[in-house]
GUKELUM-803914 format. One line per 4 residues: their letters; for each residue x, y, z of N, C-alpha, C. Coordinates in pm, whole numbers, always signed. Layout:
# GUKELUM-803914
A = X:Y:Z:X:Y:Z:X:Y:Z  ...
# end
This chain:
# GUKELUM-803914
MPWL = +27683:+8291:+13317:+27599:+8270:+13434:+27457:+8252:+13387  +27428:+8133:+13334:+27295:+8110:+13280:+27188:+8109:+13388  +27223:+8066:+13503:+27118:+8061:+13608:+27074:+8198:+13648  +27162:+8299:+13636:+27122:+8436:+13670:+27024:+8489:+13567
SVIL = +27043:+8449:+13440:+26948:+8493:+13336:+26810:+8433:+13361  +26808:+8306:+13403:+26679:+8240:+13430:+26608:+8309:+13543  +26680:+8345:+13648:+26618:+8411:+13764:+26565:+8546:+13724  +26640:+8618:+13636:+26594:+8751:+13595:+26467:+8741:+13512
MLAL = +26456:+8643:+13423:+26336:+8626:+13341:+26216:+8589:+13428  +26238:+8501:+13527:+26126:+8465:+13617:+26078:+8586:+13694  +26174:+8674:+13733:+26133:+8793:+13808:+26050:+8887:+13721  +26091:+8900:+13592:+26013:+8986:+13502:+25874:+8929:+13477
LWGC = +25865:+8798:+13455:+25732:+8737:+13434:+25643:+8751:+13557  +25699:+8739:+13675:+25621:+8753:+13797:+25570:+8895:+13815  +25655:+8993:+13773:+25610:+9130:+13786:+25504:+9166:+13684  +25501:+9099:+13571:+25398:+9130:+13469:+25268:+9053:+13489
TKEE = +25262:+8965:+13585:+25137:+8889:+13608:+25026:+8984:+13657  +24912:+8980:+13591:+24797:+9067:+13625:+24716:+9003:+13736  +24697:+9081:+13837:+24619:+9031:+13949:+24470:+9043:+13918  +24395:+8943:+13957:+24249:+8946:+13938:+24186:+9046:+14034
PPPP = +24081:+9126:+13984:+24015:+9224:+14072:+23934:+9153:+14179  +23917:+9217:+14288:+23836:+9156:+14395:+23690:+9143:+14351  +23619:+9051:+14405:+23476:+9036:+14368:+23397:+9162:+14403  +23293:+9196:+14319:+23214:+9319:+14344:+23140:+9310:+14477
VPPP = +23134:+9423:+14539:+23063:+9431:+14667:+22914:+9457:+14638  +22821:+9376:+14685:+22677:+9399:+14658:+22630:+9530:+14721  +22535:+9600:+14654:+22485:+9727:+14709:+22408:+9702:+14839  +22405:+9802:+14920:+22330:+9785:+15047:+22182:+9763:+15020
PEDL = +22116:+9689:+15103:+21973:+9664:+15082:+21892:+9795:+15085  +21789:+9804:+14997:+21708:+9926:+14987:+21621:+9942:+15111  +21610:+10066:+15152:+21528:+10097:+15269:+21381:+10090:+15231  +21312:+9991:+15280:+21171:+9970:+15248:+21077:+10038:+15347
STWA = +21131:+10112:+15440:+21043:+10174:+15540:+20959:+10285:+15481  +21004:+10342:+15369:+20928:+10452:+15308:+20833:+10404:+15199  +20832:+10276:+15174:+20743:+10224:+15071:+20600:+10219:+15122  +20507:+10234:+15030:+20365:+10220:+15063:+20304:+10116:+14971
VPEL = +20208:+10045:+15024:+20140:+9942:+14945:+20053:+10012:+14842  +20071:+9984:+14714:+19988:+10052:+14612:+19841:+10016:+14630  +19758:+10120:+14611:+19614:+10098:+14623:+19560:+10040:+14494  +19458:+9959:+14511:+19392:+9898:+14397:+19295:+9998:+14337
VQLP = +19322:+10041:+14216:+19237:+10138:+14149:+19141:+10063:+14058  +19014:+10083:+14083:+18911:+10018:+14003:+18834:+10125:+13926  +18820:+10104:+13798:+18742:+10197:+13718:+18595:+10186:+13754  +18523:+10300:+13750:+18380:+10293:+13781:+18309:+10206:+13679
PVPP = +18208:+10135:+13725:+18136:+10048:+13630:+18068:+10130:+13521  +18074:+10078:+13402:+18012:+10146:+13288:+17863:+10111:+13288  +17776:+10213:+13298:+17633:+10181:+13298:+17590:+10127:+13163  +17492:+10040:+13163:+17445:+9986:+13035:+17384:+10096:+12951
PVVA = +17392:+10085:+12821:+17334:+10189:+12735:+17184:+10196:+12753  +17136:+10318:+12756:+16992:+10342:+12772:+16929:+10343:+12634  +16835:+10256:+12616:+16764:+10247:+12488:+16640:+10333:+12497  +16637:+10438:+12418:+16523:+10529:+12420:+16404:+10465:+12350
MVES = +16290:+10478:+12416:+16167:+10426:+12358:+16110:+10530:+12262  +16117:+10500:+12135:+16066:+10591:+12034:+15927:+10546:+11994  +15832:+10633:+12022:+15695:+10599:+11987:+15673:+10628:+11839  +15594:+10541:+11779:+15561:+10561:+11638:+15470:+10681:+11624
PPAK = +15481:+10755:+11514:+15394:+10871:+11495:+15249:+10830:+11491  +15159:+10921:+11529:+15017:+10885:+11529:+14970:+10847:+11390  +14883:+10747:+11387:+14833:+10699:+11260:+14739:+10802:+11197  +14733:+10798:+11067:+14644:+10889:+10995:+14499:+10853:+11028
PTAA = +14413:+10954:+11038:+14273:+10925:+11074:+14202:+10849:+10962  +14114:+10762:+11005:+14032:+10688:+10911:+13905:+10767:+10882  +13820:+10709:+10798:+13695:+10778:+10763:+13602:+10790:+10883  +13619:+10704:+10984:+13532:+10709:+11101:+13592:+10790:+11215
EKVY = +13705:+10858:+11192:+13770:+10934:+11297:+13773:+11083:+11262  +13768:+11163:+11366:+13783:+11307:+11354:+13897:+11348:+11446  +14001:+11412:+11390:+14119:+11451:+11467:+14125:+11603:+11473  +14129:+11655:+11595:+14141:+11799:+11616:+14282:+11833:+11663
PYAP = +14341:+11940:+11613:+14466:+11988:+11674:+14435:+12054:+11807  +14493:+12004:+11915:+14459:+12057:+12047:+14527:+12192:+12070  +14447:+12285:+12125:+14498:+12415:+12167:+14423:+12452:+12294  +14491:+12493:+12399:+14423:+12527:+12525:+14319:+12637:+12505
GTTF = +14204:+12619:+12569:+14098:+12718:+12562:+14009:+12708:+12441  +14034:+12612:+12351:+13953:+12597:+12230:+13830:+12512:+12259  +13717:+12552:+12202:+13594:+12473:+12213:+13579:+12388:+12087  +13563:+12259:+12106:+13554:+12165:+11995:+13409:+12123:+11975
AVQV = +13361:+12134:+11851:+13224:+12097:+11818:+13223:+11952:+11769  +13138:+11871:+11831:+13126:+11730:+11793:+12979:+11697:+11771  +12959:+11607:+11679:+12824:+11557:+11650:+12810:+11416:+11705  +12704:+11396:+11782:+12680:+11267:+11846:+12558:+11204:+11781
PTQT = +12572:+11089:+11714:+12457:+11024:+11653:+12368:+10958:+11759  +12241:+10949:+11728:+12148:+10888:+11824:+12154:+10736:+11820  +12209:+10679:+11715:+12208:+10534:+11701:+12332:+10468:+11761  +12444:+10540:+11766:+12568:+10482:+11816:+12638:+10581:+11908
PLEL = +12709:+10534:+12008:+12782:+10626:+12097:+12904:+10686:+12027  +12940:+10804:+12070:+13060:+10870:+12019:+13173:+10848:+12120  +13289:+10810:+12069:+13402:+10779:+12156:+13505:+10893:+12149  +13544:+10942:+12266:+13651:+11041:+12276:+13776:+10969:+12328
VLEK = +13884:+10974:+12252:+14008:+10906:+12288:+14106:+11011:+12338  +14155:+10993:+12461:+14250:+11087:+12520:+14393:+11036:+12501  +14488:+11115:+12545:+14629:+11081:+12527:+14669:+10972:+12626  +14771:+10893:+12589:+14821:+10789:+12679:+14874:+10852:+12807
GEQV = +14838:+10792:+12920:+14881:+10843:+13049:+14795:+10954:+13104  +14702:+11005:+13026:+14614:+11113:+13071:+14496:+11053:+13149  +14469:+11107:+13266:+14364:+11054:+13351:+14255:+11159:+13369  +14131:+11113:+13359:+14016:+11203:+13374:+13996:+11237:+13520
RNIV = +13980:+11366:+13548:+13951:+11413:+13684:+13803:+11443:+13702  +13748:+11525:+13614:+13607:+11564:+13627:+13545:+11572:+13489  +13416:+11544:+13485:+13334:+11562:+13365:+13210:+11638:+13407  +13194:+11755:+13351:+13081:+11842:+13384:+12997:+11861:+13259
GGDR = +12865:+11834:+13271:+12775:+11847:+13158:+12709:+11714:+13126  +12607:+11719:+13043:+12532:+11597:+13011:+12442:+11556:+13127  +12365:+11451:+13108:+12276:+11400:+13212:+12347:+11288:+13287  +12450:+11325:+13367:+12525:+11223:+13439:+12454:+11181:+13567
APAE = +12361:+11263:+13620:+12286:+11225:+13740:+12176:+11127:+13702  +12139:+11036:+13792:+12031:+10941:+13760:+11903:+11014:+13725  +11837:+10967:+13620:+11711:+11029:+13578:+11599:+10991:+13674  +11499:+11074:+13678:+11384:+11047:+13764:+11306:+10927:+13708
TQQT = +11214:+10878:+13788:+11134:+10762:+13747:+11058:+10794:+13620  +11060:+10702:+13526:+10992:+10712:+13397:+11043:+10831:+13316  +11166:+10871:+13338:+11226:+10978:+13261:+11352:+10924:+13193  +11358:+10943:+13063:+11471:+10893:+12986:+11581:+10999:+12982
ARWE = +11704:+10958:+13014:+11815:+11052:+13009:+11846:+11088:+12865  +11854:+11218:+12837:+11880:+11261:+12700:+12028:+11245:+12665  +12114:+11281:+12757:+12258:+11267:+12736:+12315:+11174:+12841  +12403:+11089:+12799:+12468:+10997:+12892:+12618:+10993:+12860
VKEG = +12697:+11006:+12965:+12842:+11009:+12950:+12902:+10901:+13038  +12986:+10817:+12982:+13052:+10710:+13056:+13201:+10714:+13027  +13276:+10649:+13115:+13422:+10645:+13102:+13468:+10501:+13083  +13581:+10485:+13018:+13640:+10353:+12997:+13790:+10367:+12975
TDGM = +13858:+10253:+12975:+14003:+10251:+12955:+14042:+10134:+12866  +14162:+10143:+12811:+14222:+10030:+12742:+14371:+10033:+12770  +14435:+9915:+12762:+14577:+9905:+12790:+14605:+9894:+12939  +14732:+9879:+12974:+14775:+9868:+13112:+14908:+9941:+13128
GETL = +14934:+9993:+13249:+15061:+10056:+13278:+15084:+10179:+13193  +15201:+10184:+13125:+15234:+10300:+13045:+15148:+10313:+12921  +15083:+10205:+12880:+14998:+10209:+12761:+14852:+10236:+12796  +14823:+10265:+12923:+14685:+10288:+12964:+14633:+10415:+12897
RQHV = +14516:+10406:+12840:+14453:+10519:+12772:+14306:+10525:+12814  +14261:+10644:+12846:+14123:+10662:+12889:+14036:+10706:+12773  +13910:+10662:+12780:+13810:+10696:+12679:+13688:+10755:+12749  +13619:+10840:+12676:+13492:+10897:+12723:+13388:+10868:+12615
FIMV = +13277:+10807:+12655:+13171:+10770:+12562:+13051:+10861:+12585  +13001:+10919:+12477:+12886:+11010:+12482:+12773:+10946:+12403  +12657:+10938:+12468:+12537:+10882:+12404:+12422:+10979:+12422  +12333:+10980:+12324:+12218:+11071:+12327:+12095:+10995:+12277
GEEK = +11980:+11029:+12333:+11857:+10957:+12297:+11772:+11029:+12195  +11791:+11159:+12175:+11712:+11235:+12079:+11805:+11318:+11992  +11757:+11350:+11873:+11836:+11435:+11785:+11796:+11582:+11803  +11877:+11669:+11747:+11858:+11814:+11752:+11867:+11867:+11895
LTTG = +11955:+11806:+11975:+11980:+11854:+12110:+12124:+11906:+12116  +12147:+11998:+12205:+12281:+12056:+12221:+12312:+12065:+12369  +12433:+12031:+12403:+12479:+12042:+12542:+12629:+12073:+12542  +12671:+12131:+12652:+12814:+12159:+12668:+12877:+12057:+12762
LIIT = +13002:+12028:+12737:+13072:+11927:+12816:+13214:+11979:+12845  +13255:+11966:+12969:+13389:+12005:+13010:+13455:+11883:+13073  +13570:+11847:+13022:+13645:+11731:+13073:+13780:+11782:+13121  +13805:+11765:+13249:+13936:+11802:+13305:+14016:+11675:+13331
TTLR = +14143:+11679:+13295:+14231:+11563:+13311:+14356:+11607:+13386  +14448:+11512:+13402:+14574:+11542:+13469:+14667:+11625:+13381  +14634:+11642:+13253:+14721:+11716:+13163:+14659:+11841:+13105  +14527:+11842:+13087:+14465:+11956:+13017:+14315:+11956:+13040
TYYL = +14247:+12055:+12980:+14102:+12067:+12989:+14043:+12072:+12849  +13937:+11996:+12828:+13868:+11992:+12699:+13732:+12059:+12713  +13699:+12147:+12619:+13568:+12211:+12612:+13498:+12161:+12486  +13382:+12101:+12504:+13310:+12040:+12394:+13170:+12099:+12383
TCTS = +13124:+12119:+12260:+12985:+12152:+12230:+12928:+12035:+12152  +12839:+11960:+12216:+12785:+11837:+12158:+12648:+11865:+12097  +12631:+11821:+11973:+12503:+11834:+11903:+12460:+11696:+11860  +12336:+11661:+11890:+12286:+11528:+11854:+12231:+11530:+11712
VKTS = +12268:+11427:+11636:+12220:+11411:+11499:+12170:+11268:+11483  +12096:+11247:+11375:+12041:+11113:+11354:+12151:+11015:+11318  +12235:+11048:+11225:+12346:+10961:+11185:+12470:+11048:+11163  +12585:+10985:+11174:+12711:+11052:+11150:+12817:+10948:+11117
PVRV = +12901:+10973:+11018:+13006:+10876:+10986:+13119:+10875:+11090  +13124:+10977:+11175:+13233:+10986:+11273:+13195:+10906:+11396  +13279:+10811:+11431:+13256:+10731:+11551:+13357:+10761:+11662  +13473:+10817:+11623:+13581:+10840:+11718:+13633:+10984:+11700
VRWQ = +13655:+11051:+11812:+13715:+11184:+11812:+13843:+11176:+11897  +13953:+11219:+11841:+14078:+11227:+11916:+14151:+11355:+11879  +14262:+11379:+11948:+14332:+11506:+11931:+14478:+11480:+11893  +14532:+11577:+11821:+14675:+11576:+11790:+14739:+11687:+11874
YPHD = +14838:+11648:+11953:+14901:+11741:+12045:+15030:+11795:+11983  +15078:+11909:+12032:+15197:+11970:+11970:+15316:+11876:+11962  +15339:+11790:+12064:+15455:+11701:+12059:+15433:+11583:+11966  +15311:+11566:+11913:+15286:+11460:+11817:+15317:+11503:+11674
EPAE = +15338:+11632:+11651:+15361:+11679:+11516:+15497:+11632:+11467  +15512:+11608:+11336:+15643:+11568:+11282:+15748:+11674:+11310  +15874:+11632:+11313:+15983:+11723:+11348:+15993:+11838:+11250  +15964:+11814:+11120:+15978:+11921:+11022:+15869:+12026:+11037
MQPK = +15757:+11994:+11107:+15649:+12090:+11126:+15663:+12168:+11255  +15746:+12122:+11348:+15763:+12192:+11473:+15858:+12309:+11455  +15833:+12420:+11525:+15924:+12534:+11513:+16062:+12500:+11566  +16163:+12534:+11487:+16300:+12503:+11524:+16359:+12617:+11605
TKEP = +16418:+12582:+11717:+16485:+12681:+11800:+16627:+12702:+11748  +16665:+12826:+11732:+16795:+12859:+11678:+16900:+12846:+11786  +17005:+12769:+11758:+17111:+12751:+11856:+17198:+12876:+11860  +17235:+12920:+11980:+17320:+13039:+11990:+17457:+13013:+11932
GLLP = +17507:+13107:+11854:+17637:+13093:+11792:+17747:+13155:+11877  +17869:+13140:+11828:+17982:+13196:+11901:+17984:+13347:+11894  +17945:+13403:+11777:+17941:+13547:+11758:+17797:+13596:+11759  +17772:+13721:+11793:+17635:+13771:+11795:+17575:+13774:+11655
DPQE = +17446:+13748:+11649:+17376:+13748:+11522:+17346:+13892:+11482  +17396:+13937:+11368:+17370:+14077:+11329:+17224:+14104:+11296  +17145:+13997:+11273:+17005:+14017:+11241:+16919:+14042:+11365  +16971:+14012:+11482:+16895:+14031:+11605:+16941:+14158:+11675
PWQY = +16846:+14242:+11713:+16885:+14366:+11782:+16930:+14337:+11925  +17041:+14396:+11962:+17095:+14381:+12097:+17143:+14517:+12147  +17146:+14531:+12276:+17206:+14648:+12338:+17339:+14605:+12400  +17448:+14672:+12355:+17581:+14633:+12397:+17639:+14739:+12491
HVSY = +17715:+14692:+12587:+17789:+14780:+12677:+17931:+14791:+12621  +17973:+14913:+12589:+18102:+14935:+12524:+18196:+15017:+12611  +18157:+15045:+12734:+18240:+15132:+12820:+18350:+15051:+12888  +18435:+14989:+12806:+18549:+14915:+12857:+18678:+14989:+12815
SLDG = +18776:+14988:+12901:+18907:+15047:+12870:+19014:+14942:+12894  +19116:+14941:+12805:+19225:+14846:+12813:+19351:+14919:+12855  +19416:+14869:+12958:+19539:+14928:+13008:+19654:+14832:+12985  +19776:+14884:+12996:+19893:+14800:+12985:+19959:+14810:+12850
ATPD = +20036:+14706:+12818:+20112:+14705:+12693:+20018:+14698:+12573  +20076:+14732:+12457:+19996:+14733:+12334:+20060:+14641:+12230  +20052:+14507:+12251:+20106:+14416:+12150:+20016:+14414:+12027  +20066:+14346:+11923:+19989:+14340:+11798:+19857:+14268:+11816
WRPR = +19853:+14175:+11910:+19730:+14098:+11928:+19636:+14161:+12030  +19662:+14283:+12071:+19576:+14351:+12169:+19438:+14375:+12107  +19330:+14345:+12178:+19195:+14370:+12122:+19173:+14518:+12093  +19101:+14542:+11985:+19068:+14679:+11951:+18952:+14731:+12035
QVLD = +18860:+14640:+12072:+18742:+14681:+12146:+18689:+14562:+12225  +18630:+14591:+12341:+18567:+14490:+12426:+18425:+14536:+12455  +18327:+14448:+12437:+18187:+14482:+12462:+18114:+14359:+12510  +17996:+14377:+12567:+17914:+14265:+12614:+17768:+14300:+12591
NGKK = +17685:+14196:+12582:+17541:+14213:+12564:+17462:+14172:+12687  +17527:+14162:+12802:+17460:+14119:+12923:+17469:+13972:+12948  +17503:+13894:+12845:+17516:+13749:+12859:+17656:+13701:+12823  +17714:+13761:+12719:+17846:+13722:+12673:+17932:+13845:+12656
TYSS = +18062:+13827:+12668:+18159:+13933:+12647:+18237:+13902:+12520  +18252:+14003:+12433:+18318:+13985:+12304:+18439:+14076:+12298  +18545:+14028:+12231:+18666:+14105:+12207:+18685:+14116:+12056  +18707:+14238:+12009:+18727:+14263:+11866:+18875:+14285:+11842
FRKI = +18933:+14205:+11749:+19075:+14212:+11721:+19099:+14271:+11581  +19219:+14318:+11563:+19258:+14373:+11433:+19271:+14259:+11332  +19224:+14283:+11212:+19231:+14183:+11107:+19374:+14167:+11062  +19421:+14044:+11061:+19559:+14015:+11021:+19562:+13969:+10875
# end
């Protein structure tokens, strides 16, 4: 019965045929109701670098200049020649308020003023500098002069002489001194300086567990609190 064998083989082949899987089902659409529009984050603008204006140190005095270190309350002695005016150079930005002394009032008729004081300026804006000019008509005279400015007060004792090599008087102020000559302020360290006397408060008590890293002592000097630990 060959036809029965053929039918049986066809039945076996039909049973071994692999069925193709159904096509994948796409996922449900995402719920966009909870989404938020992202905000645009902008970094703050970077400011341009600030270029510090470094002034050059004051020039060394010449033979015709006299430089005094300024100190408040000091009286400065200056010699004023009868042939040429003496120039007082003030600091940049310093403005004269009052000048007391000398013959600043108009002289009477046929009377020659013995002392004469005038003001002047040079530069503009931040470079503006005021000058005071002192002139005298006779030698061997003495007068006092007080100049008040927006920054300080100058006390001068002026003596008239026949000639003098000094034509200009100016001052050196504390901030004009080189950095190596200015007193250096000591920066506070992390630990107290044993060279400086301090009063410490030591009435602290520690409660709780006692691990190996527990401080041995706690104290303060009124500004900082210190903890002393065991040396490991």
